[in-house]
N, C-alpha and C positions, 0 to 999 in steps of 0.2 A: 496198083501204084496209082489205079482210079484211085484209088483211095485212102489217100491222102493227101490228094489232091480236094474235095468232098471241101473241106474245115474252111479251104480261101474263098470256096461261093457262097458260102453258111453271109448270113447277113452278118454289121459287127455285133457286140460283146454289149447289149446296153449295161446302162451303170447299177440293173440289178442286179444282171446277170453276169458283171461282172464280179458285183460286193460276192454276192454267192460262190461264185468258183474259187475267191478267194480266199475267200471263210473254210473253202472246202481242203484245200491244197493244202491251209494251213494250219489243220487240225490233223490232216493226214504226213505229215509234216518234208511232204516235197517241195513246200517255197525257198525259193532262197530269202537268206535274212540281210533284210532293208528295201525286202522286193518290194514295189506299190503294190499297182491293182492287173489283175491283169486283165490282161487287153486280149486277145485271140482265146478263139474258143480249144480247147485240148482235144488231143486227139491221140484212143490208144487204139494200136493194134496186138490185141493178142495174142498166142501159143493155143495151137490149137490141140493146146495140151494138157490148160489150165483148170488150173484142180476147180472148182464147188469154194470153197470157201476164196479162192484164189478172184476170181469172181464175182463171187458177192459178196464177201465178209466174212470179219469172220476167225479164224483159226488160232494156234495155243496164248499168242500176242493178239487183241484183237483188231483189225488192221481197220480204213477201208475201206471198197472193194471199187475194183477199178469197174464198175457200173456209176459207179456214188463218181467217180471224179469226173464221170465225165459229165456229168449234171447237164451242164450248155454246146455238149464238141458232140461229136462222132468216133465209131469204134468202127474200124471194118472187116 
């Protein structure tokens, strides 16, 4: 539960960080259509059994890694 609160104590995103985060989420396909800039730091809590491909990217259908989606956020 403490890890989920981490993004709330981090400083707000700068414009450059928000732009970078939005670009990455857009390419990954996790950005809602019509959504503006991502305004909050991303948070991911990958399961302890996550595969290497899921954590660092790749796989049969190449996709951005969980770690790349967290460029300006935090992971528990």
